[in-house]
Gaussian input, Z-matrix of N, CA and C with variables (Angstrom, degrees):
# hf/3-21g

backbone

0 1
 N
 C     1     B1
 C     2     B2     1     A1
 N     3     B3     2     A2     1     D1
 C     4     B4     3     A3     2     D2
 C     5     B5     4     A4     3     D3
 N     6     B6     5     A5     4     D4
 C     7     B7     6     A6     5     D5
 C     8     B8     7     A7     6     D6
 N     9     B9     8     A8     7     D7
 C    10    B10     9     A9     8     D8
 C    11    B11    10    A10     9     D9
 N    12    B12    11    A11    10    D10
 C    13    B13    12    A12    11    D11
 C    14    B14    13    A13    12    D12
 N    15    B15    14    A14    13    D13
 C    16    B16    15    A15    14    D14
 C    17    B17    16    A16    15    D15
 N    18    B18    17    A17    16    D16
 C    19    B19    18    A18    17    D17
 C    20    B20    19    A19    18    D18
 N    21    B21    20    A20    19    D19
 C    22    B22    21    A21    20    D20
 C    23    B23    22    A22    21    D21
 N    24    B24    23    A23    22    D22
 C    25    B25    24    A24    23    D23
 C    26    B26    25    A25    24    D24
 N    27    B27    26    A26    25    D25
 C    28    B28    27    A27    26    D26
 C    29    B29    28    A28    27    D27
 N    30    B30    29    A29    28    D28
 C    31    B31    30    A30    29    D29
 C    32    B32    31    A31    30    D30
 N    33    B33    32    A32    31    D31
 C    34    B34    33    A33    32    D32
 C    35    B35    34    A34    33    D33
 N    36    B36    35    A35    34    D34
 C    37    B37    36    A36    35    D35
 C    38    B38    37    A37    36    D36
 N    39    B39    38    A38    37    D37
 C    40    B40    39    A39    38    D38
 C    41    B41    40    A40    39    D39
 N    42    B42    41    A41    40    D40
 C    43    B43    42    A42    41    D41
 C    44    B44    43    A43    42    D42
 N    45    B45    44    A44    43    D43
 C    46    B46    45    A45    44    D44
 C    47    B47    46    A46    45    D45
 N    48    B48    47    A47    46    D46
 C    49    B49    48    A48    47    D47
 C    50    B50    49    A49    48    D48
 N    51    B51    50    A50    49    D49
 C    52    B52    51    A51    50    D50
 C    53    B53    52    A52    51    D51
 N    54    B54    53    A53    52    D52
 C    55    B55    54    A54    53    D53
 C    56    B56    55    A55    54    D54
 N    57    B57    56    A56    55    D55
 C    58    B58    57    A57    56    D56
 C    59    B59    58    A58    57    D57
 N    60    B60    59    A59    58    D58
 C    61    B61    60    A60    59    D59
 C    62    B62    61    A61    60    D60
 N    63    B63    62    A62    61    D61
 C    64    B64    63    A63    62    D62
 C    65    B65    64    A64    63    D63
 N    66    B66    65    A65    64    D64
 C    67    B67    66    A66    65    D65
 C    68    B68    67    A67    66    D66
 N    69    B69    68    A68    67    D67
 C    70    B70    69    A69    68    D68
 C    71    B71    70    A70    69    D69
 N    72    B72    71    A71    70    D70
 C    73    B73    72    A72    71    D71
 C    74    B74    73    A73    72    D72
 N    75    B75    74    A74    73    D73
 C    76    B76    75    A75    74    D74
 C    77    B77    76    A76    75    D75
 N    78    B78    77    A77    76    D76
 C    79    B79    78    A78    77    D77
 C    80    B80    79    A79    78    D78
 N    81    B81    80    A80    79    D79
 C    82    B82    81    A81    80    D80
 C    83    B83    82    A82    81    D81
 N    84    B84    83    A83    82    D82
 C    85    B85    84    A84    83    D83
 C    86    B86    85    A85    84    D84
 N    87    B87    86    A86    85    D85
 C    88    B88    87    A87    86    D86
 C    89    B89    88    A88    87    D87
 N    90    B90    89    A89    88    D88
 C    91    B91    90    A90    89    D89
 C    92    B92    91    A91    90    D90
 N    93    B93    92    A92    91    D91
 C    94    B94    93    A93    92    D92
 C    95    B95    94    A94    93    D93
 N    96    B96    95    A95    94    D94
 C    97    B97    96    A96    95    D95
 C    98    B98    97    A97    96    D96
 N    99    B99    98    A98    97    D97
 C   100   B100    99    A99    98    D98
 C   101   B101   100   A100    99    D99
 N   102   B102   101   A101   100   D100
 C   103   B103   102   A102   101   D101
 C   104   B104   103   A103   102   D102
 N   105   B105   104   A104   103   D103
 C   106   B106   105   A105   104   D104
 C   107   B107   106   A106   105   D105
 N   108   B108   107   A107   106   D106
 C   109   B109   108   A108   107   D107
 C   110   B110   109   A109   108   D108
 N   111   B111   110   A110   109   D109
 C   112   B112   111   A111   110   D110
 C   113   B113   112   A112   111   D111
 N   114   B114   113   A113   112   D112
 C   115   B115   114   A114   113   D113
 C   116   B116   115   A115   114   D114
 N   117   B117   116   A116   115   D115
 C   118   B118   117   A117   116   D116
 C   119   B119   118   A118   117   D117
 N   120   B120   119   A119   118   D118
 C   121   B121   120   A120   119   D119
 C   122   B122   121   A121   120   D120
 N   123   B123   122   A122   121   D121
 C   124   B124   123   A123   122   D122
 C   125   B125   124   A124   123   D123
 N   126   B126   125   A125   124   D124
 C   127   B127   126   A126   125   D125
 C   128   B128   127   A127   126   D126
 N   129   B129   128   A128   127   D127
 C   130   B130   129   A129   128   D128
 C   131   B131   130   A130   129   D129
 N   132   B132   131   A131   130   D130
 C   133   B133   132   A132   131   D131
 C   134   B134   133   A133   132   D132
 N   135   B135   134   A134   133   D133
 C   136   B136   135   A135   134   D134
 C   137   B137   136   A136   135   D135
 N   138   B138   137   A137   136   D136
 C   139   B139   138   A138   137   D137
 C   140   B140   139   A139   138   D138
 N   141   B141   140   A140   139   D139
 C   142   B142   141   A141   140   D140
 C   143   B143   142   A142   141   D141
 N   144   B144   143   A143   142   D142
 C   145   B145   144   A144   143   D143
 C   146   B146   145   A145   144   D144
 N   147   B147   146   A146   145   D145
 C   148   B148   147   A147   146   D146
 C   149   B149   148   A148   147   D147
 N   150   B150   149   A149   148   D148
 C   151   B151   150   A150   149   D149
 C   152   B152   151   A151   150   D150
 N   153   B153   152   A152   151   D151
 C   154   B154   153   A153   152   D152
 C   155   B155   154   A154   153   D153

   B1=1.4462
   B2=1.5757
   B3=1.2887
   B4=1.4949
   B5=1.4906
   B6=1.3503
   B7=1.4855
   B8=1.5283
   B9=1.2892
   B10=1.4813
   B11=1.5534
   B12=1.3223
   B13=1.4176
   B14=1.5361
   B15=1.3278
   B16=1.4626
   B17=1.5283
   B18=1.3057
   B19=1.4610
   B20=1.5237
   B21=1.2962
   B22=1.4559
   B23=1.5030
   B24=1.3115
   B25=1.4566
   B26=1.5398
   B27=1.3247
   B28=1.4864
   B29=1.5402
   B30=1.2873
   B31=1.4538
   B32=1.5455
   B33=1.2741
   B34=1.4398
   B35=1.4967
   B36=1.3308
   B37=1.4313
   B38=1.5209
   B39=1.3295
   B40=1.4742
   B41=1.5029
   B42=1.3529
   B43=1.4270
   B44=1.5032
   B45=1.3573
   B46=1.4066
   B47=1.5354
   B48=1.3260
   B49=1.4408
   B50=1.5403
   B51=1.3160
   B52=1.4586
   B53=1.5329
   B54=1.3027
   B55=1.4447
   B56=1.5572
   B57=1.2790
   B58=1.4709
   B59=1.5347
   B60=1.2902
   B61=1.4722
   B62=1.5505
   B63=1.2851
   B64=1.4732
   B65=1.5531
   B66=1.3014
   B67=1.5033
   B68=1.5461
   B69=1.3260
   B70=1.4382
   B71=1.5225
   B72=1.3295
   B73=1.4351
   B74=1.5158
   B75=1.3379
   B76=1.4445
   B77=1.5772
   B78=1.3157
   B79=1.4226
   B80=1.4850
   B81=1.3621
   B82=1.3877
   B83=1.4425
   B84=1.3484
   B85=1.4704
   B86=1.4433
   B87=1.3794
   B88=1.4498
   B89=1.4949
   B90=1.3063
   B91=1.4848
   B92=1.5515
   B93=1.3274
   B94=1.5078
   B95=1.4988
   B96=1.3964
   B97=1.4318
   B98=1.5284
   B99=1.2973
   B100=1.4526
   B101=1.5364
   B102=1.3491
   B103=1.5102
   B104=1.5362
   B105=1.3316
   B106=1.4504
   B107=1.5035
   B108=1.3206
   B109=1.4517
   B110=1.4701
   B111=1.3216
   B112=1.4829
   B113=1.5812
   B114=1.3161
   B115=1.4072
   B116=1.5155
   B117=1.3474
   B118=1.4497
   B119=1.4521
   B120=1.3871
   B121=1.4719
   B122=1.4675
   B123=1.3284
   B124=1.5297
   B125=1.5243
   B126=1.3119
   B127=1.4562
   B128=1.5899
   B129=1.2627
   B130=1.5249
   B131=1.5216
   B132=1.3376
   B133=1.5246
   B134=1.5449
   B135=1.2534
   B136=1.4780
   B137=1.5369
   B138=1.3208
   B139=1.4691
   B140=1.5156
   B141=1.2973
   B142=1.4752
   B143=1.4831
   B144=1.3250
   B145=1.4517
   B146=1.5115
   B147=1.3453
   B148=1.4955
   B149=1.5512
   B150=1.2914
   B151=1.4914
   B152=1.5218
   B153=1.3458
   B154=1.4186
   B155=1.4900
   A1=109.44
   A2=114.45
   A3=118.69
   A4=111.02
   A5=115.79
   A6=117.23
   A7=111.36
   A8=117.24
   A9=120.14
   A10=105.75
   A11=120.27
   A12=124.01
   A13=111.98
   A14=116.11
   A15=121.17
   A16=114.33
   A17=116.84
   A18=120.06
   A19=112.96
   A20=116.18
   A21=120.80
   A22=112.81
   A23=116.91
   A24=119.60
   A25=111.78
   A26=116.89
   A27=119.87
   A28=113.12
   A29=117.84
   A30=123.34
   A31=112.33
   A32=116.54
   A33=117.93
   A34=112.51
   A35=118.40
   A36=116.75
   A37=114.14
   A38=114.98
   A39=120.87
   A40=114.93
   A41=118.62
   A42=124.64
   A43=110.20
   A44=118.95
   A45=122.10
   A46=108.42
   A47=116.34
   A48=123.06
   A49=108.10
   A50=114.89
   A51=118.70
   A52=114.14
   A53=117.37
   A54=118.53
   A55=111.16
   A56=115.90
   A57=120.89
   A58=112.12
   A59=118.07
   A60=125.07
   A61=107.38
   A62=116.37
   A63=120.41
   A64=111.93
   A65=114.45
   A66=119.11
   A67=111.48
   A68=116.42
   A69=121.86
   A70=111.09
   A71=118.27
   A72=121.28
   A73=112.98
   A74=117.79
   A75=119.99
   A76=114.09
   A77=115.90
   A78=120.49
   A79=116.23
   A80=118.68
   A81=126.29
   A82=109.86
   A83=119.90
   A84=122.87
   A85=111.23
   A86=117.65
   A87=124.30
   A88=108.61
   A89=118.61
   A90=118.74
   A91=108.06
   A92=117.95
   A93=120.46
   A94=108.00
   A95=117.78
   A96=122.39
   A97=109.12
   A98=117.21
   A99=121.83
   A100=113.77
   A101=113.01
   A102=115.94
   A103=110.56
   A104=118.29
   A105=120.80
   A106=112.05
   A107=115.77
   A108=120.09
   A109=112.57
   A110=120.17
   A111=124.27
   A112=108.02
   A113=118.39
   A114=122.65
   A115=112.53
   A116=115.51
   A117=120.81
   A118=114.72
   A119=115.84
   A120=121.10
   A121=113.42
   A122=116.09
   A123=120.00
   A124=108.72
   A125=116.64
   A126=122.02
   A127=109.55
   A128=115.69
   A129=118.61
   A130=112.55
   A131=111.94
   A132=117.56
   A133=107.23
   A134=119.29
   A135=123.90
   A136=109.71
   A137=118.46
   A138=121.44
   A139=113.11
   A140=116.58
   A141=120.81
   A142=109.82
   A143=118.93
   A144=123.81
   A145=112.02
   A146=116.67
   A147=119.48
   A148=111.70
   A149=113.25
   A150=118.43
   A151=111.56
   A152=118.29
   A153=120.95
   A154=108.93
   D1=-47.14
   D2=-177.84
   D3=-56.69
   D4=-45.12
   D5=-177.94
   D6=-64.74
   D7=-39.66
   D8=-176.60
   D9=-64.78
   D10=-45.79
   D11=-177.65
   D12=-64.81
   D13=-41.85
   D14=174.03
   D15=-61.62
   D16=-40.67
   D17=176.54
   D18=-72.54
   D19=-40.70
   D20=-176.19
   D21=-66.92
   D22=-34.76
   D23=-174.28
   D24=-112.99
   D25=6.22
   D26=174.36
   D27=68.75
   D28=33.42
   D29=-177.00
   D30=-73.92
   D31=-25.31
   D32=-178.09
   D33=-96.66
   D34=-43.04
   D35=-176.38
   D36=-125.91
   D37=7.66
   D38=177.15
   D39=81.60
   D40=-0.75
   D41=178.97
   D42=-100.86
   D43=115.14
   D44=178.44
   D45=-85.38
   D46=136.54
   D47=-173.91
   D48=-116.78
   D49=149.51
   D50=173.25
   D51=-76.15
   D52=161.99
   D53=177.37
   D54=-60.27
   D55=-34.23
   D56=178.71
   D57=-66.81
   D58=-38.54
   D59=178.92
   D60=-68.06
   D61=-48.00
   D62=178.78
   D63=-60.33
   D64=-43.16
   D65=179.17
   D66=-61.67
   D67=-42.86
   D68=176.76
   D69=-60.68
   D70=-47.30
   D71=-177.83
   D72=-67.59
   D73=-34.22
   D74=-178.89
   D75=-93.04
   D76=-6.03
   D77=-179.66
   D78=70.89
   D79=35.23
   D80=179.97
   D81=-129.58
   D82=172.04
   D83=-179.43
   D84=-77.95
   D85=156.45
   D86=176.44
   D87=-63.65
   D88=-36.39
   D89=-175.65
   D90=-71.78
   D91=-29.14
   D92=178.20
   D93=-68.20
   D94=-43.83
   D95=177.61
   D96=-56.82
   D97=-44.68
   D98=176.99
   D99=-55.78
   D100=-46.77
   D101=178.91
   D102=-65.17
   D103=-43.79
   D104=176.81
   D105=-55.93
   D106=-46.47
   D107=-179.75
   D108=-62.94
   D109=-44.97
   D110=179.91
   D111=-61.74
   D112=-46.11
   D113=178.57
   D114=-57.70
   D115=-48.57
   D116=178.99
   D117=-59.04
   D118=-46.43
   D119=178.69
   D120=-62.78
   D121=-36.42
   D122=176.82
   D123=-61.88
   D124=-43.34
   D125=-179.44
   D126=-63.71
   D127=-41.23
   D128=178.99
   D129=-66.23
   D130=-41.36
   D131=179.73
   D132=-65.48
   D133=-44.81
   D134=179.69
   D135=-58.98
   D136=-45.93
   D137=178.82
   D138=-65.83
   D139=-38.44
   D140=177.58
   D141=-65.06
   D142=-42.35
   D143=179.32
   D144=-64.27
   D145=-38.84
   D146=178.22
   D147=-64.00
   D148=-37.56
   D149=-173.12
   D150=-78.23
   D151=-17.52
   D152=-176.34
   D153=-90.80

């Protein structure tokens, strides 16, 4: 999850990548990248809500 979010939003190197690019690099489907991204974002939102 962390790797997908870092790649998607350019958190590691400043380069934002599409779901399709991430899928190709990781050897998984674009739809799986989408599911991973959604799950990770839900976790982040939940953690932010708890801390506020």
